[in-house]
C-alpha positions as CSV (number, residue, x, y, z in Angstrom):
1,M,-5.5,6.3,-175.9
2,A,-3.5,6.5,-172.7
3,S,-0.8,9.2,-172.4
4,I,2.6,8.1,-173.5
5,R,6.2,9.5,-173.2
6,L,7.8,9.9,-176.6
7,P,10.9,11.4,-177.9
8,E,10.2,14.4,-180.2
9,L,11.7,12.6,-183.2
10,T,9.6,9.4,-182.6
11,L,6.5,11.5,-182.4
12,A,7.3,13.3,-185.6
13,L,7.9,9.9,-187.4
14,L,4.8,8.4,-186.1
15,L,2.7,11.2,-187.3
16,L,4.3,11.3,-190.7
17,A,4.3,7.5,-191.2
18,A,0.6,7.1,-190.8
19,P,-1.2,10.1,-192.3
20,A,-4.2,7.9,-193.6
21,V,-4.9,6.5,-190.2
22,A,-4.6,10.0,-188.6
23,T,-6.9,11.5,-191.2
24,A,-9.4,8.8,-190.9
25,Q,-9.5,9.1,-187.1
26,A,-9.2,13.0,-187.4
27,R,-7.9,13.1,-183.8
28,T,-6.2,16.0,-182.2
29,I,-3.2,15.0,-180.1
30,F,-2.3,17.0,-177.0
31,C,1.4,17.1,-176.0
32,C,3.3,18.7,-173.2
33,D,7.0,18.6,-172.4
34,I,8.1,16.8,-169.1
35,G,11.8,16.5,-168.4
36,G,12.6,17.4,-172.0
37,Q,10.4,14.8,-173.4
38,P,7.0,15.2,-174.9
39,V,3.9,13.5,-173.2
40,C,1.1,13.1,-175.5
41,G,-2.5,11.8,-175.7
42,D,-5.7,12.0,-177.7
43,I,-7.0,13.8,-174.5
44,L,-4.8,16.0,-172.4
45,P,-2.7,13.7,-170.3
46,A,-3.0,14.2,-166.5
47,A,0.6,14.9,-166.4
48,C,0.1,18.0,-168.5
49,Y,-2.3,19.5,-166.2
50,G,-1.0,22.9,-165.0
51,R,1.6,23.0,-167.9
52,G,1.7,24.6,-171.3
53,Y,0.6,22.2,-174.0
54,R,0.4,21.9,-177.8
55,E,-2.6,20.8,-179.8
56,I,-1.3,18.9,-182.9
57,G,-3.7,18.1,-185.8
58,P,-4.1,14.8,-187.8
59,Q,-1.4,15.9,-190.3
60,G,1.2,16.7,-187.7
61,T,0.5,20.4,-187.8
62,L,0.6,22.6,-184.8
63,L,-3.0,23.9,-184.3
64,R,-2.3,26.0,-181.3
65,Y,-0.2,26.4,-178.2
66,V,-2.0,26.7,-174.8
67,P,0.3,28.6,-172.3
68,P,0.6,27.3,-168.7
69,P,-1.8,29.0,-166.3
70,M,-0.5,32.3,-164.8
71,T,1.0,32.5,-161.3
72,A,-0.8,34.7,-158.8
73,E,1.8,37.3,-159.4
74,E,1.5,37.1,-163.2
75,A,-2.4,37.2,-162.9
76,A,-2.1,40.4,-160.7
77,R,0.3,42.0,-163.1
78,H,-1.9,41.1,-166.1
79,E,-5.0,42.5,-164.4
80,Q,-3.2,45.7,-163.6
81,E,-1.9,46.1,-167.2
82,E,-5.4,45.3,-168.5
83,R,-7.0,48.0,-166.0
84,R,-4.4,50.6,-167.1
85,R,-5.2,49.8,-170.9
86,K,-8.9,50.3,-170.3
87,E,-8.4,53.4,-168.5
88,A,-6.1,54.7,-171.2
89,E,-8.8,53.7,-173.9
90,A,-11.5,55.5,-171.9
91,A,-9.4,58.6,-171.5
92,A,-8.7,58.6,-175.2
93,L,-12.3,58.2,-176.0
94,R,-13.2,61.1,-173.6
95,Q,-10.6,63.2,-175.3
96,R,-12.0,62.6,-178.8
97,R,-15.4,63.5,-177.6
98,L,-14.2,66.7,-176.0
99,D,-12.2,67.6,-179.1
100,R,-15.3,67.0,-181.2
101,A,-17.4,69.3,-179.0
102,L,-14.8,71.9,-179.0
103,L,-14.5,72.1,-182.8
104,D,-18.4,71.9,-183.1
105,T,-18.8,74.9,-180.7
106,Y,-16.2,77.2,-182.1
107,P,-15.8,77.7,-185.9
108,N,-12.6,79.9,-185.4
109,E,-10.3,81.2,-182.8
110,E,-12.0,84.7,-182.8
111,V,-15.4,83.2,-181.7
112,L,-13.7,81.4,-178.7
113,V,-11.7,84.6,-177.6
114,A,-14.9,86.7,-177.9
115,R,-16.9,84.2,-175.8
116,R,-14.0,84.2,-173.2
117,D,-14.0,88.0,-172.9
118,R,-17.8,88.0,-172.5
119,A,-17.7,85.5,-169.7
120,L,-14.9,87.4,-168.0
121,A,-16.7,90.7,-168.3
122,D,-19.9,89.3,-166.7
123,I,-17.9,88.2,-163.7
124,D,-16.0,91.4,-163.5
125,R,-19.2,93.4,-163.3
126,T,-20.4,91.0,-160.6
127,I,-17.2,91.6,-158.7
128,A,-17.5,95.4,-159.1
129,D,-21.0,95.3,-157.7
130,L,-19.7,93.3,-154.8
131,R,-16.9,95.9,-154.1
132,V,-19.3,98.7,-154.0
133,R,-21.4,96.9,-151.4
134,E,-18.2,96.0,-149.5
135,K,-17.3,99.8,-149.6
136,G,-20.7,100.7,-148.2
137,L,-20.3,98.3,-145.3
138,L,-16.8,99.7,-144.5
139,E,-18.1,103.2,-144.5
140,R,-21.0,102.1,-142.2
141,K,-18.5,100.3,-139.9
142,A,-16.5,103.6,-139.7
143,R,-19.6,105.5,-138.6
144,L,-20.3,103.0,-135.9
145,A,-16.8,103.2,-134.8
146,Q,-17.0,106.9,-134.3
147,E,-20.1,106.5,-132.3
148,T,-18.1,104.2,-130.0
149,E,-15.8,107.1,-129.2
150,F,-18.6,108.7,-127.1
151,Y,-18.4,105.5,-124.9
152,R,-14.8,105.2,-124.3
153,G,-14.1,103.5,-121.0
154,Q,-17.9,102.7,-120.7
155,P,-19.9,99.7,-121.8
156,L,-21.3,100.2,-125.2
157,P,-25.2,100.3,-125.6
158,A,-26.6,96.8,-126.5
159,D,-27.9,98.0,-129.8
160,L,-24.6,99.7,-130.9
161,A,-22.7,96.6,-129.8
162,E,-25.1,94.3,-131.8
163,D,-24.7,96.8,-134.9
164,L,-20.9,96.4,-134.8
165,R,-21.2,92.6,-134.6
166,N,-23.6,92.5,-137.4
167,I,-21.6,94.7,-139.7
168,E,-18.4,92.7,-139.1
169,G,-20.3,89.6,-140.0
170,E,-21.6,91.2,-143.1
171,I,-18.2,92.3,-144.1
172,A,-16.8,88.9,-143.7
173,A,-19.6,87.3,-145.8
174,Q,-19.2,89.9,-148.5
175,R,-15.4,89.3,-148.7
176,S,-15.9,85.5,-148.8
177,V,-18.3,86.1,-151.9
178,I,-15.8,88.3,-153.4
179,D,-13.1,85.6,-153.0
180,V,-15.4,82.8,-154.5
181,K,-15.9,85.1,-157.6
182,M,-12.2,85.9,-158.0
183,R,-11.5,82.1,-157.9
184,E,-14.3,81.6,-160.4
185,R,-12.8,84.2,-162.7
186,E,-9.4,82.5,-162.6
187,A,-11.1,79.1,-163.4
188,V,-13.0,80.5,-166.3
189,K,-9.8,82.3,-167.6
190,S,-7.8,79.0,-167.3
191,R,-10.5,76.8,-168.9
192,F,-10.8,79.2,-171.9
193,E,-7.0,79.2,-172.2
194,E,-6.9,75.4,-172.2
195,D,-9.7,75.3,-174.9
196,R,-7.9,78.0,-176.9
197,S,-4.6,76.1,-176.8
198,R,-6.3,72.8,-177.8
199,F,-8.3,74.5,-180.4
200,L,-5.1,75.8,-182.1
201,E,-3.5,72.5,-181.8
202,L,-6.4,70.6,-183.4
203,T,-6.8,73.2,-186.2
204,A,-3.1,73.4,-187.1
205,P,-2.6,72.5,-190.7
206,S,-1.0,69.1,-190.1
207,N,-3.8,68.1,-187.8
208,A,-6.6,69.5,-189.9
209,R,-5.5,67.4,-192.8
210,R,-5.7,64.2,-190.5
211,R,-9.3,64.9,-189.5
């Protein structure tokens, strides 16, 4: 059937006037609007390409509406929205898994706090040991500095100069390790505080009833 341009009223009357024929043929009609008038055919008319169109069943009922293809700008916006939706879904899934792991790990707040305290105590002992070693290195540096007094205004012996360089390097390395451990302590403390806050939120009476 060739595509034809029909007023909407004519199209409706035609479909209603011949239900038996339409049923027998069981054809779907494709229509789009051009200049305010429908253009229809039993296959999609060429004039409808790139436009939104309707699929009308044998009884004159609208089967579905196919929107026009998206513009490049619309496609880019749709892709961005879809990417954001998937990222949000992935983030929500990750959070649910983290929440489940948190609840499985700690039966109550007291256990969480006790584990935090043990973790911080372990780091504090390590830092204390590092401080003792740093103090020993500083004392050794002070003794070497006293030795240099005997050579004021003179070149230092090679072995003494090397000892001074070595002790300075050891002190710098020791302080670097202490700094790392201090940052680690803050990170552990922060992580446990976040876990504790989330645990209390999840185990609040209102949330506990929903789980």
